[in-house]
Structure formats: structure tokens, C-alpha cells
N, C-alpha and C positions, 0 to 999 in steps of 0.2 A: 339444570339437572337436579333432581331431588331423589336420591337413592332410596330413602325410606318410602316415599310415595310410590315410586316405581315398584318396589317390593310388595307394597300393600295390594297392588293390582293382582298379584299372584296369590298371596296368602290371606287376603282379607284382613279382618280385625284380630286374628289370632295373636297370642302373645309373642313378641319378638324380643331378642336381646338387642338393645339399641345403644351404640357407642356414641357418646356425646362429649361436648366440651363446653365449659362455662367459665365466666369470669366474675369474681366478686370484686367490685370496684369500691375502694374506700378512699374518701377524699381527705384533704388536709385537716379537716375537723373531726376525723374518725367517724364520719357518717357513712352508712352503707347505701349504695345505689340499688334500688329495686325497681322493677318495671311491672306494670299491670298488663297481663296477657289478654289478648283478644279471645282466645279459644276457651278459657275457663274463668275469666274475670278475677283471677287470683294474682297476688304479688309474688315475684320471685327474682332470681338472678338471671342475668343475660346468659343465654346458651342455646345450643341446638345440636343437631346430629352431624356427625362426620360424613363428608361426601367422599366418593370414590377417589383415591389418589391423594387425598388431603392429609396433612399431618394434624395431630391433635392441636398443636399450637396455632397452625393456620386456621383451623376451624374456629377456635376460640376468638381469634382476632377478627375473622370474617363475621361471626355472629355479633360482636360488639358493633362493628360498622353497620351491618344490616339493621340491627334493632335500635341503635341510638345515634348512628351517624358519626361516630368518633373513631378515628384510626389510632390504635395503640401501637407504639413501637416495641415496648418491652412489657412482658407479663412474667410472673413468677409462678412456677408450678407449686401447688399447695397439697392436693390429696386426690385420691381416686375413691369414689363412692360407688358401691354396688350391693346387690343382695335383695332380700325380700322387702326391705324398707324403701327400695327405689322402684318398686312396681307401681305403675300408674295406668289408669284407664281414662283415656281422653273422653271428653263429652260426646264425640262421634262414635265411641265404642272401641276404637283402636286400643290395644293393650301392649304395654312395653315393660320390660325389665331394664331399667337404665343402668348404664355404666358411665358415670359422670367423671370426667377428668377436669378438676377444678383448678383454675389459675387465680391469682390475685393481681390487682393493680392498685398500688397506693401512690397517691400523688394529688397534685392540684387539679381539680375539675369542678366546674360549677354547672348548675342546671341550665344556665344560659347556653352552654355548649351542646346540649342534648337536642337531637331532632328525633323524637320518639313517636311521632304520629305516622304509623304505617300499618300494613296489614296484619302484623303480629303483636304490636304493642300499642296499648291505649295511651299510656303515659309512663314517664320515668321520673323518679324523685329520689333525693337523698333523705335518709331517715337516721336520726340518732338512735342508739340502741335502747334508749328509754322511751321512744315514741314510735315503735314499729307498727305498721298497719295490721289490721285484722285480715283474715283470708289469705294466708300464705299458701302457695302451691304446695301440696303434700310432699313431693320429693325434695323440696327446698328446705323443709323444716329442720332436718338434722344438719344440713349444711349451714344454715343460719346460726345454729347453736355453736358450731365450730368457729365461724367467723366472729361471733361475739366474743368468744374466748380469746381469739387472736387479738382483737382490739383491746381487750382488757389486760393483756400481758404487759 
């Protein structure tokens, strides 16, 4: 079941408020995990939309498993992002105003653990804050700034 896709059948590509959950994964070397999305070919954090009956934390963990094949047992709530800076128009024309509930996971993880070749993710890699990729997904830019500040504390 995909709540947002079902809703789109009724409302078309009109702007929707979309409640989502994401996880900023930071490894033991203070590198940030980013994945390159299939839909817009941009890099960003793991995340997606809440499904009916699902808690925000359940959605965050589910998205990590779906997108990189890793089951996280514990994640920590970080911040909620919303407002005009989180408007996004997808390449297919669908428009959303995202409400992103971001969690963090800090711990040991290697790229060898990642299984990111799927319908949503082209690749996933860890990046140092000094060597971040170009073409960051627009709604993830303000989040990335906050995560860099967190690492530098």
C-alpha cells in the first residue's frame, strides 16, 4: 500500500502536505551516508512518506530497510523540518510541501553493509563533510547544513 500514490489518483499533481520520516546516518568516522535517488538523480538522506497506521519512527526504520537493506534497532529523534523551504516539485510534476521528521543514527556501519540497488536508489555512499557530492536534493540542503553542524560539535 502506498498512501500518497493512492491519494494522487484523486488529486492529481496538486500540492499536498506530505508527512515523512528520514534518517541521517553518521558512521564511526563522522561521514554522512547519502544515496542517489532514481527519480531526480540527486543525492540526499534516506527517507520517505508515512503510511496509514504507521508511527514516524516505524516509517524511518522501514525506509532505511527499503532503501539500503539495513535494519536499525535504535534511532534518535533530531528535528522536524517544514515550511516553504521544503516545497518540492518532482520530475513527474507532483508537488509537495514536506513535513520531515528527521532521526539520526550514529554508529559503526560500512558501505559493504549497504544493499542500495533498487527501484528508488541508484547508489549509497558515505561522504566526509569536506567531500560532499554535487547535486543535493533541494529539500535536503537545509538538513545537510544542520547535520554538518552536529558533526562539528
